[in-house]
C-alpha positions as CSV (number, residue, x, y, z in Angstrom):
1,M,22.0,20.5,-106.6
2,E,23.5,24.4,-105.7
3,I,24.6,24.9,-101.9
4,N,24.3,28.3,-100.7
5,S,26.8,28.9,-98.3
6,E,25.2,31.3,-96.1
7,P,23.0,28.5,-94.2
8,I,26.1,26.5,-94.0
9,V,28.1,29.2,-92.7
10,E,25.5,29.9,-90.3
11,Q,24.9,26.7,-89.2
12,F,28.3,25.8,-88.1
13,I,28.8,29.5,-86.6
14,E,25.8,28.7,-84.1
15,L,27.0,25.0,-82.7
16,A,30.8,26.2,-82.6
17,R,29.1,28.7,-79.9
18,I,27.7,25.9,-78.1
19,D,30.6,24.7,-74.8
20,G,30.6,21.1,-74.7
21,V,34.0,19.6,-74.1
22,S,34.8,16.0,-73.4
23,F,31.9,14.1,-71.2
24,K,30.3,17.9,-70.6
25,E,28.1,17.7,-73.9
26,R,24.7,18.5,-72.8
27,Q,24.5,21.9,-74.5
28,I,25.3,20.3,-78.0
29,A,23.4,17.1,-77.5
30,D,20.1,19.6,-76.8
31,R,20.4,21.6,-79.4
32,I,20.4,18.6,-82.0
33,M,18.1,16.9,-80.7
34,S,15.6,20.0,-80.7
35,K,16.9,20.4,-84.2
36,V,15.7,16.7,-85.2
37,K,12.9,16.7,-83.5
38,S,11.8,19.6,-85.4
39,W,11.7,18.0,-88.7
40,N,10.3,14.6,-87.5
41,Y,12.9,12.5,-87.3
42,E,13.7,9.8,-84.6
43,C,16.6,11.2,-82.3
44,I,17.4,8.2,-79.4
45,E,20.3,9.0,-76.6
46,D,21.8,6.3,-75.6
47,S,23.3,5.0,-72.0
48,A,26.8,5.6,-73.0
49,A,26.8,9.2,-70.0
50,Q,26.5,6.4,-67.3
51,S,29.4,3.5,-68.3
52,I,31.8,6.8,-69.2
53,G,31.2,9.1,-66.2
54,G,29.7,11.7,-68.7
55,N,26.3,13.9,-68.8
56,T,25.4,13.4,-71.8
57,G,25.3,9.9,-74.1
58,N,26.1,9.4,-77.7
59,L,22.6,10.4,-80.4
60,I,21.5,7.7,-83.0
61,I,19.4,9.6,-85.7
62,R,17.2,7.1,-87.8
63,I,16.1,8.6,-91.2
64,P,14.2,5.9,-93.4
65,G,14.9,6.1,-96.9
66,K,12.7,4.9,-100.0
67,N,13.9,1.6,-100.0
68,T,13.4,0.3,-96.4
69,S,14.6,-2.9,-96.7
70,A,18.0,-1.8,-98.1
71,P,20.6,-1.4,-95.4
72,P,21.4,2.2,-93.8
73,L,24.7,4.1,-94.5
74,L,26.3,6.1,-91.7
75,L,27.3,9.0,-91.1
76,A,28.9,10.2,-88.2
77,A,30.9,12.8,-86.1
78,H,31.7,13.6,-82.3
79,L,29.6,16.1,-80.2
80,D,33.2,17.0,-78.1
81,T,35.7,20.0,-78.5
82,V,39.3,18.9,-77.4
83,A,38.7,22.7,-75.4
84,S,35.8,25.4,-74.5
85,T,34.4,27.6,-77.1
86,S,32.8,29.7,-74.3
87,G,33.1,33.0,-75.5
88,L,34.0,32.1,-79.3
89,E,34.4,34.9,-81.4
90,P,34.7,34.2,-85.1
91,V,36.3,35.7,-87.2
92,I,35.7,35.7,-91.3
93,R,37.9,36.6,-93.5
94,D,38.9,36.8,-96.9
95,G,36.7,33.2,-97.2
96,I,38.2,31.9,-93.6
97,I,36.4,31.5,-90.6
98,S,38.7,31.2,-88.1
99,S,38.6,32.5,-83.9
100,D,39.8,35.9,-82.7
101,G,42.4,33.7,-81.0
102,S,41.1,34.2,-77.7
103,T,39.6,30.2,-78.4
104,I,40.0,27.3,-80.6
105,L,37.1,27.6,-83.6
106,G,35.6,24.7,-82.6
107,A,35.6,22.9,-86.3
108,D,36.9,19.9,-84.9
109,N,34.4,18.5,-84.7
110,R,31.6,21.1,-84.9
111,A,32.5,21.0,-88.8
112,G,31.2,17.5,-89.3
113,I,28.6,18.1,-87.3
114,A,27.0,20.9,-89.4
115,L,27.4,19.2,-92.6
116,I,25.7,16.4,-91.3
117,L,22.7,19.0,-89.9
118,Y,22.6,20.8,-93.2
119,T,22.2,17.3,-94.9
120,L,19.0,16.4,-93.1
121,E,17.2,19.7,-93.1
122,L,17.7,19.6,-97.1
123,L,16.4,16.1,-96.9
124,T,13.6,17.7,-95.9
125,K,13.2,21.2,-97.3
126,K,14.1,19.3,-101.2
127,Q,12.5,15.5,-100.3
128,F,15.0,13.8,-103.1
129,D,15.6,10.1,-102.6
130,H,18.7,8.9,-100.7
131,R,19.2,5.7,-98.8
132,P,18.7,4.7,-95.4
133,L,20.7,6.4,-92.7
134,E,21.9,6.3,-89.7
135,I,23.8,9.1,-88.1
136,V,26.0,8.8,-84.8
137,F,27.5,11.5,-82.9
138,T,29.3,10.3,-80.2
139,V,30.5,12.0,-76.8
140,A,34.3,11.6,-75.4
141,E,35.9,11.3,-78.5
142,E,39.1,13.4,-78.0
143,K,39.8,11.6,-74.3
144,G,39.8,8.4,-76.5
145,M,37.2,7.8,-78.2
146,Y,34.8,6.6,-75.2
147,G,31.6,7.1,-76.7
148,A,32.2,5.0,-79.6
149,R,33.6,2.5,-77.5
150,A,30.3,2.2,-75.4
151,L,28.2,2.0,-77.7
152,D,26.0,-0.8,-78.9
153,F,26.9,-1.7,-82.5
154,G,24.2,-4.4,-82.1
155,A,21.3,-1.8,-82.1
156,L,22.4,-0.5,-85.7
157,R,22.1,-2.2,-89.0
158,A,23.9,0.4,-91.2
159,K,28.0,-2.1,-92.1
160,E,29.4,1.1,-94.0
161,G,29.7,4.5,-93.6
162,Y,31.6,7.7,-93.0
163,I,33.1,9.6,-90.1
164,L,33.3,13.5,-91.2
165,D,36.4,14.2,-88.6
166,C,39.8,14.4,-91.0
167,S,41.3,17.5,-90.4
168,R,43.2,17.4,-93.7
169,R,40.8,19.4,-96.8
170,P,38.4,18.0,-98.8
171,G,40.0,15.2,-101.3
172,A,41.7,13.4,-98.7
173,Y,40.2,10.6,-96.7
174,V,42.0,8.2,-93.9
175,A,42.7,4.9,-95.6
176,T,45.1,3.4,-92.7
177,T,45.8,3.8,-89.3
178,P,48.3,2.0,-86.7
179,T,47.4,0.2,-83.5
180,A,48.5,2.2,-81.0
181,L,49.3,0.6,-77.3
182,D,49.1,3.0,-74.3
183,F,51.5,1.9,-71.0
184,N,52.0,3.1,-67.5
185,I,55.3,2.3,-65.1
186,A,55.2,3.0,-62.0
187,F,58.7,2.9,-60.2
188,L,58.6,1.7,-57.0
189,G,61.3,2.6,-54.3
190,R,62.1,3.4,-50.8
191,A,61.6,7.0,-49.5
192,S,64.7,8.2,-47.1
193,H,65.6,11.4,-45.8
194,A,67.9,12.5,-48.6
195,A,70.7,14.7,-46.4
196,V,70.7,12.6,-43.3
197,S,70.1,8.8,-45.0
198,P,70.5,8.7,-48.4
199,E,71.7,5.5,-48.0
200,K,68.5,4.3,-46.5
201,G,66.4,5.2,-49.6
202,I,65.9,3.2,-53.2
203,N,65.5,6.6,-55.4
204,A,62.8,5.5,-57.7
205,L,63.2,8.6,-59.6
206,S,66.6,7.1,-60.7
207,I,65.4,3.6,-61.6
208,A,63.4,5.4,-63.9
209,M,65.8,7.2,-65.5
210,Q,68.0,4.6,-66.0
211,A,65.4,1.9,-67.3
212,L,64.2,4.4,-70.0
213,C,67.4,6.3,-71.3
214,D,67.9,3.6,-73.8
215,F,64.4,3.1,-74.8
216,P,63.6,4.2,-78.4
217,V,61.3,7.3,-79.3
218,G,60.3,9.8,-81.9
219,R,60.4,8.1,-84.8
220,I,62.1,4.6,-84.7
221,D,61.5,3.4,-88.4
222,G,58.9,3.7,-91.3
223,D,56.2,2.2,-89.4
224,T,56.9,3.2,-85.9
225,V,56.8,5.6,-83.2
226,A,56.7,6.3,-79.9
227,N,56.5,8.1,-76.9
228,I,57.4,9.3,-73.1
229,G,54.8,11.7,-72.8
230,S,54.4,12.6,-68.8
231,I,56.0,11.7,-65.4
232,K,55.0,12.4,-62.2
233,G,56.1,11.9,-58.4
234,G,58.5,12.6,-55.6
235,H,57.8,14.7,-52.4
236,A,60.4,17.3,-51.7
237,T,63.6,18.1,-52.5
238,N,64.8,16.5,-49.1
239,V,63.0,13.1,-50.0
240,V,64.4,10.0,-51.7
241,P,61.4,9.6,-54.2
242,D,60.1,6.3,-53.5
243,R,57.0,6.3,-56.6
244,I,57.4,7.6,-60.1
245,E,55.1,7.4,-62.3
246,V,55.9,7.3,-66.2
247,S,53.3,7.2,-69.1
248,G,53.6,6.7,-73.2
249,E,52.6,5.1,-76.0
250,I,53.7,3.3,-79.0
251,R,52.2,3.4,-82.5
252,S,53.0,1.0,-85.1
253,F,51.6,-0.4,-88.4
254,D,53.9,-4.0,-87.7
255,Q,52.1,-5.3,-85.1
256,T,55.3,-7.5,-85.1
257,R,57.2,-4.7,-83.9
258,L,54.4,-3.1,-81.5
259,N,54.9,-6.6,-79.9
260,E,58.6,-6.3,-80.0
261,L,58.9,-2.8,-78.1
262,R,56.6,-3.7,-75.6
263,Q,58.6,-7.1,-74.7
264,L,61.8,-5.0,-74.8
265,L,60.3,-2.4,-72.4
266,C,59.3,-4.7,-69.8
267,E,62.7,-6.8,-70.2
268,K,64.5,-3.2,-69.8
269,T,62.5,-2.2,-66.8
270,H,61.9,-5.1,-64.6
271,H,66.2,-5.4,-65.2
272,V,67.4,-2.3,-64.1
273,A,64.3,-2.1,-60.8
274,E,65.3,-5.5,-59.7
275,K,69.2,-4.8,-60.4
276,M,68.8,-1.5,-58.3
277,G,66.5,-2.7,-55.5
278,G,63.2,-1.6,-56.3
279,K,59.9,-2.5,-58.4
280,I,57.7,-1.7,-61.4
281,E,54.4,-1.9,-61.7
282,I,53.6,-1.8,-65.2
283,D,50.7,-1.6,-67.3
284,F,49.0,-1.5,-71.0
285,K,46.3,-0.6,-72.6
286,N,45.4,-0.4,-76.2
287,G,44.5,3.0,-77.3
288,F,43.2,1.8,-80.8
289,T,43.2,-0.5,-83.0
290,G,44.5,-0.4,-86.6
291,F,42.6,-0.9,-89.9
292,K,43.3,-1.3,-93.6
293,L,40.9,0.4,-96.0
294,L,40.9,-1.0,-99.2
295,P,40.5,0.4,-102.7
296,Q,38.2,-2.4,-104.1
297,D,35.9,-1.4,-101.1
298,P,32.6,-0.4,-102.4
299,V,32.9,2.3,-99.8
300,V,35.8,3.8,-100.7
301,Q,35.1,3.2,-104.8
302,R,31.8,5.2,-103.7
303,L,33.8,8.0,-102.0
304,E,36.8,8.4,-105.0
305,K,33.6,8.6,-107.5
306,A,31.7,11.6,-105.7
307,L,35.5,13.7,-104.9
308,R,35.9,13.1,-108.9
309,K,32.8,14.3,-109.7
310,L,33.5,17.5,-107.4
311,G,36.9,17.9,-109.0
312,Y,38.9,16.6,-106.8
313,T,42.0,13.9,-106.8
314,P,41.0,11.3,-104.1
315,E,43.8,11.0,-101.4
316,P,44.2,7.9,-99.6
317,L,46.4,8.7,-96.2
318,V,48.4,6.7,-94.3
319,Y,47.6,8.7,-90.8
320,Y,48.9,7.9,-87.2
321,G,46.4,9.4,-85.2
322,G,43.1,7.3,-84.1
323,S,39.4,8.3,-84.4
324,D,36.1,7.0,-83.9
325,A,37.0,4.9,-87.1
326,N,39.1,3.0,-85.6
327,V,36.3,1.9,-83.4
328,F,33.8,1.0,-86.2
329,N,35.8,-0.6,-88.4
330,N,37.1,-2.9,-85.2
331,K,33.4,-3.2,-84.9
332,H,33.0,-4.7,-88.8
333,L,31.3,-1.6,-89.7
334,T,33.8,-0.4,-92.6
335,A,34.0,3.5,-91.5
336,V,36.1,6.1,-93.9
337,N,37.3,9.0,-91.6
338,I,36.8,12.0,-94.7
339,G,38.7,15.4,-95.0
340,I,36.3,18.2,-93.7
341,G,39.3,21.0,-93.6
342,A,39.5,21.5,-90.0
343,S,42.5,22.6,-90.0
344,N,45.2,23.8,-87.3
345,P,42.9,22.1,-84.9
346,H,43.0,22.1,-81.1
347,S,44.7,25.1,-81.5
348,H,43.6,28.9,-81.1
349,Q,44.4,29.3,-84.6
350,E,42.3,26.4,-86.0
351,F,40.6,27.4,-89.4
352,I,38.2,26.6,-91.9
353,H,37.8,27.7,-95.4
354,I,33.9,28.8,-96.5
355,K,34.7,26.3,-99.7
356,D,35.4,23.5,-97.8
357,L,32.2,24.0,-95.8
358,V,30.0,23.8,-99.4
359,D,32.1,21.3,-101.1
360,G,31.8,18.8,-97.5
361,A,27.8,19.1,-98.1
362,K,28.1,18.4,-101.6
363,L,29.8,15.6,-101.0
364,V,27.8,14.6,-98.1
365,L,24.8,15.1,-100.5
366,D,26.1,12.9,-103.0
367,L,27.4,10.4,-100.8
368,V,23.1,10.0,-99.5
369,R,21.6,9.8,-102.8
370,K,19.6,6.6,-103.4
371,D,21.9,5.6,-106.4
372,A,25.0,6.7,-105.0
């Protein structure tokens, strides 16, 4: 099917102009619901807003295919952008869409939404046979996949699908991701006047510095990275700090190595704190759980077949980032995060090639066909 670039570019720019940062996606959700209902498709909003403290729930759209008994195919993207697109001024030059540099473009993930909505509109107009579909637009993905975590997977029939959220250009897809472990450590000392009676204090910052100075950060090995990302605490220059909070993360494709580093962090911080007369409070939480897709997985085989038809060489990625795909795959719904070309995401230098939007639309249309 021939794809005219003009309507999909217009669709993308319209969506990108609508402000919708994490937990505040009301405007973009309302616009999508209006479009979907005008095409006479079922669209519901779940109760995720209540559980995550946002103003919008996840959107779920169901579109029956010719064979209503066949399991539906999932298509997904997220509603939120990492920063505001209020006042966005799109610039189109040499086949590339960018902002004027004063805001992000919002291609992450408005390009994914645009591709899905363009597909739904064509299904309405062209009336070709397609698989039953379940569309999910999640909220608060950028802050930690909150919407996907709150999604009721029991309400979905799909067992496989595609997420349109990888920043790599078409042809690439995420095949393997690590598990991420977030940590927060409170180093507890004792406050005192730093000039009058410093000997009465226990400096929490000194405990933190000594405890963490030998903890490995950066690329630790071929499977593992770690980072200490923030530190906060203290009151004034003349007060011995009694509480310092440090947060960071460990990501690894090797669960054993992840567990080893967690243990090292616990032992090192406890030992130093005790030695210096202080205490620590340490908390770990799962950032996201890794997954590994296999070449023989049907959802992967269909994607690679469709990519080759478009002239691309499939590029399975070993990718350190996390996305809604991590949540879906660990809820027993095999999902592939597809490259859509939202380049330089999370920056004012973000851009997308018009060709990537067009090829992304062709790819999605091929994947939803009845015989795909």
